[in-house]
C-alpha positions as CSV (number, residue, x, y, z in Angstrom):
1,M,22.6,71.6,116.1
2,T,20.5,69.2,118.3
3,L,18.0,70.4,120.9
4,P,20.2,69.5,123.9
5,Q,23.2,71.3,122.4
6,A,21.0,74.4,121.7
7,R,19.8,74.4,125.2
8,L,23.4,74.2,126.4
9,V,24.4,77.2,124.3
10,T,21.4,79.2,125.5
11,A,22.4,78.4,129.1
12,N,25.9,79.4,128.5
13,L,24.8,82.7,127.0
14,R,22.6,83.4,130.0
15,F,25.4,82.6,132.4
16,L,27.7,85.0,130.4
17,W,25.3,87.9,130.6
18,L,24.9,87.3,134.4
19,V,28.6,86.9,135.1
20,L,29.9,89.8,133.0
21,P,28.4,92.6,135.1
22,M,29.8,91.0,138.3
23,L,33.3,90.7,136.7
24,V,33.2,94.3,135.6
25,W,32.0,95.5,139.0
26,G,34.6,93.3,140.8
27,S,37.5,94.5,138.6
28,G,37.0,98.1,139.8
29,C,37.1,97.2,143.5
30,A,40.8,96.3,143.8
31,S,41.2,97.8,147.3
32,G,44.7,97.5,148.9
33,V,46.4,97.0,145.5
34,Y,49.3,99.2,144.5
35,Q,49.7,100.3,140.9
36,A,53.1,99.2,139.4
37,S,53.7,102.7,138.0
38,K,53.2,104.3,141.5
39,L,54.8,101.6,143.7
40,P,56.4,103.1,146.8
41,V,60.1,102.8,147.1
42,Q,60.0,100.6,150.2
43,F,58.0,98.0,148.3
44,M,60.3,97.8,145.3
45,A,62.5,94.7,144.8
46,A,66.1,95.2,145.8
47,A,68.7,95.2,143.1
48,P,70.5,91.8,142.6
49,L,73.7,91.6,144.6
50,N,76.7,91.7,142.3
51,L,79.7,90.2,144.1
52,E,82.0,91.6,141.4
53,A,81.2,95.1,142.5
54,I,82.3,94.3,146.1
55,N,85.8,95.4,146.9
56,L,87.3,92.2,148.4
57,S,90.6,93.8,149.3
58,G,89.3,93.9,152.9
59,L,89.7,90.2,153.0
60,A,93.5,90.6,152.9
61,D,95.2,90.2,156.3
62,R,98.4,91.9,157.4
63,S,101.0,90.3,155.1
64,I,104.5,89.5,156.2
65,S,107.4,90.1,153.9
66,A,108.9,86.9,152.3
67,E,112.3,88.1,153.4
68,V,111.3,87.8,157.1
69,I,112.3,84.4,158.6
70,Q,109.4,82.4,160.0
71,P,109.0,79.0,161.6
72,G,109.1,76.2,159.0
73,D,111.5,78.0,156.6
74,V,114.6,76.3,155.4
75,L,117.8,78.4,155.5
76,E,121.3,77.9,154.2
77,V,124.0,79.0,156.6
78,T,127.4,79.4,155.1
79,M,130.5,79.9,157.3
80,V,134.1,80.5,156.5
81,T,136.0,78.2,158.8
82,D,139.5,78.7,157.6
83,Y,140.6,82.1,156.3
84,S,144.0,80.8,155.2
85,K,142.4,78.3,152.8
86,L,139.1,80.1,152.5
87,T,137.3,76.9,153.4
88,T,133.6,77.3,153.6
89,T,130.9,75.2,155.2
90,T,127.3,75.3,154.1
91,A,124.5,73.7,156.0
92,P,120.7,73.7,155.5
93,V,118.8,74.4,158.7
94,R,115.1,74.5,159.4
95,V,113.5,77.1,161.6
96,A,111.7,75.3,164.5
97,D,108.3,76.2,165.8
98,D,110.0,78.2,168.6
99,G,111.8,80.3,166.0
100,G,115.3,78.9,166.5
101,V,117.8,77.1,164.2
102,V,120.6,74.7,165.2
103,V,123.7,76.0,163.5
104,P,126.6,73.6,163.2
105,L,129.4,74.3,165.7
106,I,127.5,77.1,167.2
107,G,124.3,75.6,168.5
108,K,120.7,76.9,168.7
109,V,120.1,80.5,167.7
110,A,116.8,82.4,167.6
111,V,116.2,83.9,164.1
112,S,112.4,84.0,163.7
113,G,111.1,87.5,162.7
114,L,114.6,88.6,161.4
115,S,115.8,89.3,157.9
116,A,118.6,87.3,156.4
117,E,121.1,90.2,157.1
118,Q,119.9,90.4,160.8
119,A,120.2,86.7,161.2
120,E,123.8,86.8,159.9
121,Q,124.7,89.4,162.6
122,V,122.9,87.4,165.4
123,I,124.6,84.1,164.4
124,A,128.0,85.8,164.2
125,A,127.6,87.5,167.5
126,E,126.5,84.2,169.2
127,S,129.5,82.4,167.7
128,V,131.8,85.0,169.3
129,N,130.0,84.9,172.6
130,R,130.3,81.1,172.7
131,G,134.0,81.1,171.9
132,V,133.6,79.3,168.5
133,F,135.0,82.0,166.2
134,R,136.8,85.3,166.8
135,T,136.0,87.0,163.5
136,P,133.4,84.9,161.8
137,C,132.1,85.4,158.2
138,I,128.6,84.0,158.0
139,T,126.1,84.3,155.2
140,V,122.4,83.3,155.6
141,S,120.1,82.8,152.6
142,M,116.5,81.6,152.2
143,K,116.4,78.2,150.6
144,Q,112.7,77.3,150.9
145,C,109.8,79.3,152.4
146,R,107.2,77.5,154.3
147,T,103.8,77.3,152.6
148,N,100.3,76.6,153.9
149,K,98.2,74.1,152.1
150,V,94.6,75.4,152.2
151,T,91.7,73.7,150.6
152,V,89.0,75.8,149.0
153,V,85.7,74.2,148.1
154,G,82.2,75.3,147.2
155,A,81.2,78.1,144.8
156,V,84.6,78.9,143.4
157,N,86.0,78.5,139.9
158,Q,88.9,76.2,140.8
159,P,88.1,74.2,143.9
160,G,90.8,72.1,145.5
161,P,94.0,72.3,147.6
162,H,96.2,75.4,147.0
163,D,99.6,76.3,148.4
164,L,99.8,79.8,149.8
165,P,103.0,81.6,150.7
166,R,103.5,81.9,154.5
167,G,103.0,85.4,155.7
168,S,100.4,86.1,153.0
169,S,97.9,83.3,153.6
170,S,94.9,85.6,153.7
171,L,91.3,84.7,152.8
172,L,91.7,86.9,149.7
173,A,94.8,85.0,148.7
174,A,92.9,81.7,149.0
175,L,90.0,82.8,146.9
176,T,92.3,84.3,144.3
177,A,94.2,81.0,144.1
178,A,90.9,79.2,143.7
179,G,90.1,81.3,140.6
180,G,87.7,83.7,142.4
181,L,84.1,83.3,143.3
182,S,81.6,81.7,140.9
183,K,78.3,83.3,139.9
184,E,76.4,81.1,142.4
185,A,78.5,82.2,145.3
186,G,76.8,83.5,148.4
187,T,77.9,86.4,150.6
188,E,79.3,84.4,153.4
189,V,82.4,82.2,153.6
190,E,83.1,79.5,156.2
191,I,86.7,78.8,157.5
192,R,87.0,75.4,159.0
193,R,90.0,74.6,161.2
194,T,90.9,71.2,162.7
195,D,92.4,72.8,165.8
196,S,89.3,73.7,167.8
197,R,91.2,76.3,169.8
198,A,92.5,78.1,166.8
199,L,89.3,80.1,166.0
200,L,88.1,80.5,169.6
201,P,89.3,83.0,172.2
202,A,92.5,81.9,173.8
203,S,92.6,80.5,177.3
204,L,94.6,82.1,180.1
205,P,98.3,81.0,180.0
206,G,98.9,78.0,182.2
207,S,95.3,77.3,182.9
208,P,94.2,73.7,182.2
209,P,91.4,73.0,179.8
210,R,87.9,73.2,181.3
211,V,86.1,69.9,181.6
212,A,82.5,69.6,182.7
213,G,81.8,67.5,185.8
214,G,84.5,69.0,188.0
215,A,87.2,66.4,187.1
216,A,90.6,66.7,188.6
217,P,93.1,68.8,186.6
218,E,95.3,65.7,185.9
219,A,92.3,63.8,184.6
220,A,91.1,66.7,182.6
221,L,94.4,67.2,180.9
222,A,94.6,63.5,180.1
223,A,91.1,63.5,178.6
224,Y,91.8,66.6,176.6
225,Q,95.0,65.1,175.1
226,A,93.3,61.9,174.2
227,A,90.3,63.4,172.5
228,P,90.7,64.0,168.8
229,P,90.6,67.6,167.6
230,S,87.2,68.7,166.5
231,P,86.8,71.3,163.6
232,S,85.9,74.8,164.5
233,I,84.0,77.0,162.0
234,L,84.2,80.8,161.6
235,T,81.7,82.5,159.3
236,V,83.0,85.6,157.4
237,S,80.7,88.0,155.7
238,L,82.2,89.2,152.5
239,T,80.2,92.5,152.6
240,A,81.2,93.1,156.3
241,A,84.8,92.3,155.6
242,A,84.9,94.5,152.5
243,S,83.6,97.4,154.5
244,G,86.1,96.8,157.4
245,Q,83.4,95.7,159.9
246,Q,84.9,92.2,160.2
247,R,88.5,91.1,160.0
248,P,89.1,87.6,158.7
249,P,91.8,85.5,160.4
250,E,95.0,84.6,158.7
251,L,94.7,81.1,157.2
252,R,96.9,78.2,158.5
253,D,98.1,75.0,157.1
254,G,95.3,72.5,156.8
255,D,92.4,75.0,156.8
256,V,89.4,74.5,154.7
257,V,87.6,77.5,153.1
258,Y,84.0,76.7,152.1
259,V,82.0,79.1,149.9
260,P,78.3,78.1,150.1
261,K,76.1,78.7,147.1
262,R,73.5,81.5,147.3
263,T,70.0,80.0,147.5
264,L,67.0,82.2,146.8
265,P,63.3,81.3,147.1
266,P,61.7,80.6,143.7
267,I,58.9,82.6,142.1
268,H,55.5,81.2,141.2
269,V,53.7,82.0,138.0
270,L,50.0,81.1,138.0
271,G,46.7,82.0,136.3
272,L,46.3,82.4,132.5
273,V,49.7,81.0,131.5
274,T,50.7,78.1,129.3
275,K,52.8,76.3,132.0
276,P,52.0,77.5,135.5
277,G,54.3,76.5,138.2
278,E,57.5,77.2,140.3
279,F,60.6,78.6,138.7
280,P,64.1,79.2,140.2
281,F,65.2,82.8,140.8
282,P,68.5,83.7,139.2
283,P,71.0,84.7,141.8
284,N,73.0,87.3,139.9
285,Q,70.6,89.0,137.5
286,E,67.3,90.8,137.8
287,L,64.0,89.1,136.8
288,R,61.1,91.2,135.5
289,V,57.4,90.5,135.0
290,L,57.7,89.7,131.3
291,D,60.6,87.4,132.0
292,A,58.5,85.4,134.5
293,L,55.7,85.1,131.9
294,A,58.2,83.8,129.4
295,L,59.4,81.2,131.8
296,A,55.8,80.0,132.1
297,G,55.4,79.8,128.3
298,G,53.6,83.1,127.9
299,V,49.9,83.9,128.5
300,S,47.3,81.4,127.4
301,N,44.6,83.9,126.6
302,S,45.3,86.6,124.1
303,A,42.8,88.9,125.8
304,A,44.7,88.8,129.1
305,E,45.7,92.2,130.3
306,K,45.9,92.3,134.1
307,V,48.7,90.8,136.2
308,L,48.8,90.7,140.0
309,V,52.2,90.4,141.7
310,I,52.0,89.2,145.3
311,R,55.1,90.1,147.3
312,H,56.1,89.1,150.9
313,L,58.3,91.6,152.7
314,P,60.2,91.2,155.9
315,N,58.8,93.0,158.9
316,H,55.5,93.6,157.1
317,P,52.2,92.4,158.5
318,G,51.1,90.8,155.3
319,P,51.7,90.4,151.6
320,I,51.3,93.4,149.3
321,K,49.6,93.3,145.9
322,I,50.9,95.1,142.8
323,A,48.7,95.6,139.8
324,V,50.6,95.3,136.4
325,S,49.2,96.1,133.0
326,L,50.6,93.8,130.3
327,Q,50.2,96.5,127.7
328,A,52.2,99.0,129.9
329,A,54.7,96.3,130.7
330,E,55.5,95.7,127.1
331,T,56.3,99.4,126.7
332,G,58.6,99.1,129.8
333,Q,56.4,101.2,132.2
334,D,54.9,98.4,134.3
335,N,57.6,95.7,133.7
336,I,58.8,95.9,137.3
337,T,61.6,93.9,138.8
338,L,60.5,90.9,140.8
339,A,61.8,89.7,144.1
340,P,62.5,86.1,145.3
341,D,59.3,84.4,146.5
342,D,57.1,86.7,144.4
343,T,53.9,85.2,142.9
344,V,52.9,86.4,139.5
345,M,49.2,85.9,138.7
346,V,47.6,86.5,135.3
347,E,44.1,87.3,136.2
348,Q,40.7,86.6,134.6
349,T,38.9,89.6,133.2
350,P,35.6,90.1,131.4
351,A,37.5,90.1,128.1
352,T,39.3,86.8,128.9
353,V,36.0,85.1,130.0
354,T,34.2,86.3,126.9
355,L,37.0,85.0,124.7
356,D,36.9,81.6,126.4
357,M,33.1,81.5,125.9
358,L,33.4,82.3,122.2
359,K,36.0,79.6,121.8
360,T,33.6,77.2,123.5
361,F,30.7,78.1,121.2
362,I,32.9,77.9,118.1
363,R,34.0,74.4,119.2
364,L,30.4,73.3,119.8
365,G,29.3,74.6,116.5
366,F,32.2,73.0,114.7
367,Y,31.5,69.5,116.2
368,T,27.8,69.9,115.6
369,N,28.0,70.9,111.9
370,P,30.9,69.3,110.1
371,L,30.4,71.6,107.1
372,F,31.0,74.7,109.2
């Protein structure tokens, strides 16, 4: 060992003996730090939200029986026109938006909201009242039910357009048709409708649309009809709907259901680790201290024992600090659950500093004496 190297070793030894007492003294003054084994309940990380545990039956709207006639349905109306020859006439008719159908020889009859048997009675009664038949024999059957094409996108297993039966086009039916929520799904769903009036409070009957600037009613109506429809968005909370606090609307033809992904703030692992940095927080599973250290490649100093978790809580004046013992964490006692945006710091201790110094001395001695 040369003289300059010997002086460097001597200086490092002096520095070590000066720093060690300060480190020992400082390690015993961790004021304002909570021990992991005695962490108050209000400072613990919340359990990860499991969407599979939420009862999504609250997303179902009031369903209408498939046997009830609704606008858009196609019916088959069969009439016996000649009893002597038992001649029958069958005609397909579509239920209009106003709920009526145009029956050959009889004219328009309102059938929306009725069953097939009730529609037969109403059509037969109208044919008698209008002088078409005296004792008609009329049969009504459902040929094709109207369906609503709803597009489901985002965090679902089978995104895309889906045909939902009319009368049961609920949010639950749409999510079920899309294969259910994916693991990355958030707790809120957006329903987008092209008709901007559909998801907003209805205006008073007969009142013209309101236009800023005090335009005349005629001009306002013309401007309203000329303007293209803008999409309206309604946000539905899955947890609120499941508990009955919010009632989702019935979906209509052309609606788009968007399920955003759940985004959580990442965690940071710093200090004596192999790969310090930022790591994403898993949305549907818990993350503990040892898991975070494993993401960072493990501790870089075998003498490391103390870990400090810095946690930010809402409605709290400042971050809280949680002291974790690695030895106790390996036995499961201090291996606490982390929260999004936590910072995990593997701290320097007198033992880690001593080990680093010894490694430095060994390296210096090895490079100085090749035979060592």
